[in-house]
C-alpha positions, 0 to 999 in steps of 0.5 A, spaced: 493 363 780 493 364 788 499 364 792 499 359 798 506 362 800 509 369 800 515 371 803 516 378 803 523 382 805 526 376 809 532 378 812 536 374 817 543 376 820 548 372 824 554 375 827 558 378 822 554 375 816 547 377 813 545 370 810 538 373 807 538 380 805 530 382 803 529 376 800 522 376 796 519 369 794 512 367 792 509 360 791 503 359 787 498 354 789 499 347 786 505 348 783 512 345 784 517 351 785 524 350 784 529 354 789 537 354 786 543 357 788 550 356 790 552 353 797 551 359 802 546 363 797 541 362 803 536 357 801 537 353 807 536 359 811 530 361 808 527 354 809 529 354 816 525 361 817 519 358 813 519 352 817 520 355 824 527 353 826 528 360 826 523 363 830 519 369 829 523 375 832 530 372 830 529 375 823 525 381 819 520 380 814 513 377 813 510 370 812 504 370 808 500 363 808 494 364 803 494 371 804 494 371 812 500 374 816 503 368 820 508 368 826 512 361 827 515 361 833 516 353 833 516 348 828 510 345 830 507 352 828 509 351 821 507 344 821 500 346 823 499 351 818 500 345 813 508 346 811 512 340 811 520 339 810 524 333 808 531 335 809 537 332 805 539 328 812 533 324 813 529 324 820 527 317 821 528 312 827 532 306 823 530 301 829 522 303 828 517 300 823 515 304 817 508 305 820 511 308 826 516 313 823 510 315 819 505 316 825 511 318 830 508 322 836 501 321 834 499 314 837 498 316 844 500 312 850 496 306 848 497 304 841 492 300 837 497 297 832 491 294 827 489 301 826 496 304 826 498 299 820 492 300 817 493 308 817 500 307 815 498 303 809 494 308 806 499 313 806 504 308 803 499 306 797 499 314 796 507 315 795 507 308 792 511 304 797 510 297 796 513 294 803 509 291 809 508 297 814 511 293 820 518 293 816 524 296 820 526 303 816 533 300 817 532 294 812 529 299 806 534 303 801 535 310 801 530 311 796 524 308 800 526 312 806 525 318 802 518 315 800 517 314 808 519 321 809 514 324 804 508 319 807 510 322 814 509 329 811 502 328 807 499 324 813 500 331 817 496 334 812 502 338 809 499 343 803 506 345 802 512 340 801 519 342 802 524 338 799 531 339 800 536 335 795 531 329 795 535 325 790 542 326 792 543 319 794 538 316 789 539 311 783 537 313 777 530 309 777 529 312 784 530 319 781 525 317 776 520 314 781 520 320 785 519 326 780 513 322 777 510 322 784 511 329 785 507 330 779 502 326 782 502 330 788 502 336 785 495 334 781 492 332 788 493 340 790 499 339 794 504 345 793 512 343 793 518 347 793 524 343 790 531 345 792 537 341 788 544 342 785 541 338 780 539 343 775 537 338 769 532 335 775 529 342 777 528 344 769 524 337 768 520 337 774 519 345 776 513 350 774 517 356 776 524 357 778 527 362 783 535 363 783 538 366 790 545 369 790 549 371 796 543 372 800 538 375 795 533 373 790 536 375 784 530 372 779 524 368 778 521 366 772 517 360 769 521 354 768 520 354 760 524 361 760 530 358 763 536 353 761 542 350 765 547 355 762 542 361 764 541 358 771 548 357 772 550 364 770 545 367 775 547 363 780 554 365 780 553 372 777 558 370 771 558 366 764 559 359 766 560 356 759 565 350 761 563 346 767 569 342 767 576 345 766 581 342 761 583 335 762 590 335 764 594 330 761 600 328 766 600 321 768 607 318 768 609 310 766 609 309 774 604 305 777 602 308 784 597 303 786 594 296 784 589 291 786 589 284 784 583 279 784 580 283 790 574 280 793 570 282 799 564 279 803 558 282 807 560 282 814 553 280 816 553 274 811 560 271 810 557 267 804 555 273 800 560 277 796 559 284 795 565 284 790 569 279 786 576 279 783 577 286 782 583 288 779 586 295 776 591 300 777 592 307 777 599 311 775 602 317 778 598 323 776 592 320 773 585 320 775 582 313 774 574 314 774 570 308 777 563 308 775 557 304 776 550 304 779 548 305 786 549 299 790 554 296 785 560 296 790 564 302 789 563 305 796 565 298 799 571 298 795 574 304 796 572 303 804 575 296 804 582 299 800 582 304 806 582 299 811 575 301 813 570 296 812 568 290 816 567 284 811 573 279 809 577 282 804 582 277 800 586 279 794 593 283 793 594 291 794 601 294 791 603 301 793 609 304 788 610 296 787 610 294 794 605 289 797 601 293 802 598 290 808 592 295 810 588 293 816 585 299 818 585 307 816 592 308 820 595 303 816 592 306 810 595 313 812 602 310 814 602 307 807 600 313 803 593 312 802 588 317 803 580 317 802 575 323 802 568 319 804 562 319 800 558 322 807 562 327 809 558 329 815 558 323 818 564 319 816 569 325 814 568 331 818 568 332 826 562 337 825 563 340 832 570 341 831 574 347 828 577 348 821 583 347 824 581 341 828 579 337 822 585 339 817 590 337 822 586 330 824 590 326 820 597 329 821 597 328 829 604 324 828 607 330 824 605 335 828 606 332 835 613 330 839 613 326 845 605 326 845 605 333 845 602 337 840 606 343 837 600 348 837 604 354 833 606 349 827 598 346 827 596 353 826 601 355 821 600 348 817 592 349 817 593 356 815 597 354 809 593 349 807 586 353 808 589 358 804 592 354 798 585 351 796 581 358 798 577 355 804 572 361 805 571 362 813 572 368 818 577 364 822 580 357 823 576 357 829 570 356 825 566 350 826 565 345 821 558 345 822 557 352 820 561 352 813 557 351 806 558 344 803 563 346 798 567 349 804 566 343 808 569 338 802 575 343 801 576 342 809 577 335 808 581 336 802 586 340 806 587 335 811 589 330 805 594 336 802 597 336 809 598 329 809 601 329 802 599 322 800 601 318 794 594 315 792 588 319 794 581 316 793 575 321 792 568 318 793 563 322 790 567 328 791 562 334 789 555 331 792 551 336 795 555 342 793 554 347 788 556 349 781 562 354 783 564 349 788 564 344 784 569 347 779 574 349 785 574 341 786 575 340 779 581 345 779 584 342 785 584 335 782 588 337 776 593 340 781 593 334 785 595 330 778 600 335 776 603 334 783 604 326 781 598 324 786 594 318 783 587 319 784 581 314 784 574 317 783 568 314 785 562 318 782 554 317 780 555 323 775 557 320 769 558 327 766 563 328 772 566 321 770 567 323 763 569 330 764 575 329 769 577 321 768 583 319 764 581 312 764 574 309 767 573 302 770 565 300 771 563 296 776 556 292 776 553 287 782 560 287 785 564 285 778 568 289 774 565 289 767 568 294 763 575 299 762 575 305 757 581 310 756 577 316 756 577 318 749 571 319 745 567 315 750 560 317 751 555 316 757 551 311 753 557 306 753 559 307 760 552 306 762 551 300 758 557 296 762 554 299 768 547 295 766 550 289 764 550 290 756 555 289 751 
């Protein structure tokens, strides 16, 4: 089979770092080619080279399309050669319609709306998007927004489609639909490069898989010759038989945090309840896992408990047995509550700020006197906590946007280490980070438990919920439908409660 793409001896350097070191990747026409590796392995950098984000001349090596050498100076150069890329953070304009997003920039000064809608409808049908083309993108879910991005790429006559973590925010049903769609696209002649940390998906959908490690392509094999254990071993460079550390049992009898009959209404529609009559507690040194399908209300719950949701909340919150009033994140922090948000890039980090800026963000009172920051203390404390959890960076002045996903997550954890909360809520603690970084986060969770901190963990990954939680509560459609002590619990048992079964 002919190769649509060959990337030969690609080397890309940044100041003090060789991000890609003579990488060779060849992709056959009409296949789905998986690209896996830890964060920082070079996957995104390689794709930015291919898509023209890093222009010809800023790297060494050759790019061949259908055997012909190409020099991409801009993203448009790459697109004109049939390459489309869909990033993890979708590049859509929320206020515009589906049709306008699909055909953005190609309508001319005078828009023929009838023709625009008809053209968009054609691409929507190809990707199975059953919406009206006039529908604003902001009114459809993330799974359907993903389909809009694919329709947009296909409308540009993409012959090679790159998908970067395409299922990170999708429900199980949406994932199944997307994987089936990619299979159809492949049969129609479009080649795909599939980048994901979800190895079970990569093994299921890909024909060939390449592993990157430390900026090098270490091995390429047919998917049939890989299994999850072998992939992880190649990614991290060592045997990786245990995905989760041994669960540490250190819960005391003291209840650190409790909610009673908490209900939350929709900000846009006060008559609609997002959550109703939720009650649970978590003890010191315990991890309480919160499971449920996407849209069940898990994120709205932890955001509301942290004082960061606009809907009306009723019910009672108790911290160390005392009734708490939390109307803002500052109230939450002052009363010993911390939150790692689901979307670290938009709601967790100041991406343009340094590591030190981000670590100290929630401790400004502690680091200031009479409104003046003690810089020496800020540097000392930031250094202590960054070393404590092994943040890998050249200095504390490094910008958060330049860190890998795993190190970005550790920066936020270091922020809460400095605050030293009584209760710490993790919303999707390992989303978008690699297997090695996941294990580091899991070890940090155990360390927090041993320090007596009560942990509430929301996760869409059932193996993670079962691997780390001491107890599990399940939410479906805004209601608590089940509670388990995590002994001999199966994924099927939790999923039954999440879907409303017995």
